[in-house]
C-alpha positions in Angstrom: 0.0 0.0 0.0 1.0 3.6 -0.1 2.9 2.9 -3.4 2.8 5.9 -5.6 3.5 3.6 -8.6 0.3 1.7 -8.2 -2.9 3.2 -9.5 -5.3 0.7 -8.1 -4.7 1.0 -4.4 -5.8 3.3 -1.6 -3.3 4.7 0.9 -3.0 2.6 4.1 -5.3 4.8 6.1 -8.1 4.6 3.5 -7.5 0.9 3.0 -7.8 0.3 6.7 -11.1 2.2 6.8 -12.4 0.2 3.8 -11.4 -3.1 5.3 -13.0 -2.2 8.6 -16.2 -1.3 6.7 -16.2 -4.7 5.0 -16.0 -6.3 8.4 -18.7 -4.3 10.3 -20.9 -3.2 7.4 -23.3 -5.0 5.1 -21.8 -8.1 3.5 -19.7 -7.2 0.4 -18.9 -10.5 -1.3 -16.7 -8.8 -3.9 -14.8 -6.6 -1.5 -11.4 -7.4 -3.0 -12.6 -6.3 -6.5 -14.0 -3.1 -5.0 -10.8 -2.4 -3.2 -8.7 -2.8 -6.3 -11.3 -1.3 -8.7 -11.7 -4.6 -10.5 -8.0 -5.1 -11.1 -7.3 -7.8 -8.6 -5.6 -9.9 -11.3 -3.0 -7.2 -11.7 -2.1 -7.2 -8.0 0.8 -9.4 -6.8 -0.2 -12.4 -4.9 1.8 -11.4 -1.8 -0.1 -8.1 -1.6 -3.4 -10.0 -1.9 -2.3 -12.4 0.9 -1.3 -9.4 3.0 -4.6 -7.6 2.5 -6.5 -10.8 3.5 -4.4 -11.2 6.6 -4.9 -7.5 7.5 -8.7 -7.9 7.1 -8.6 -11.0 9.3 -6.7 -9.2 12.0 -9.2 -6.3 11.9 -12.0 -8.8 12.3 -10.3 -10.5 15.2 -9.6 -7.2 16.9 -13.2 -6.1 16.6 -14.5 -9.4 18.0 -12.6 -8.9 21.3 
């Protein structure tokens, strides 16, 4: 995140807010597509994995 070279990602603060909204808001089955504006296939797999882990950690924190 926060990579000026990537045109399909939010900065880290906005991404955190988006991920939190996907956890506490209405179900958004295609949240990954929404986050990357439909360009998920262009995002490196390690970034996708990191985003999923980040969302999982937000979910775990909010369940405490």
